[in-house]
N, C-alpha and C positions, 0 to 999 in steps of 0.2 A: 689714726687720723684725728686731728684736733680742729676745733673751731674757736675763734676768739670773737668776743662781742664787737659790734661796731664802735662802741665807746672806747674799748681797749685798742682797736685798730687806729682810731683817731689819736689816742694818746701816744701811740708808737711814733707818730710823725714828729713829736717833740724831741725824740732822741736821735733824729737824723742830722748828721752834720758831715762836712767834708773831713776826711782823715780821722774819723771817729774811732775810739777804742771802746768797745762794748763788752761788759762782763755779764755773764748769764749764770744763774743758779736755778736748778729745778729741784724742788723738794716738796714732798707730800702733796703733789698735784698743783703746786703753784710755781709760776715762772717769775723770777725776779730779773729784771734787766737794769743794769747800772752803767751810766756814762757820766763820769766825773761826779758832780754834785747832784745830778738828776737820777732818780730811780723810779721804776714802774713795776708794780705787781700785777700779774695777769693770772687769772684762773681759767685755763682753757676748758672747753667742753669736749669730752672724749666722744667722738662719733663712732670709731671702731677701735678695737684693741688687737694686739697680736694674737691673743687667744681665740678671737672670733675668726681669724683667717685660717686656722687649722681645721 
């Protein structure tokens, strides 16, 4: 389970559009969201991991 900051959540609203095409890359704990010429980098906080569930 992950949590994103309120600032990142607000920034996500700039990427919303009708008929949007969103690309996503997850690498080294960072999430990159790209829509056309707009991009957003998010570093989510890990609340629980798969290892903790076992």
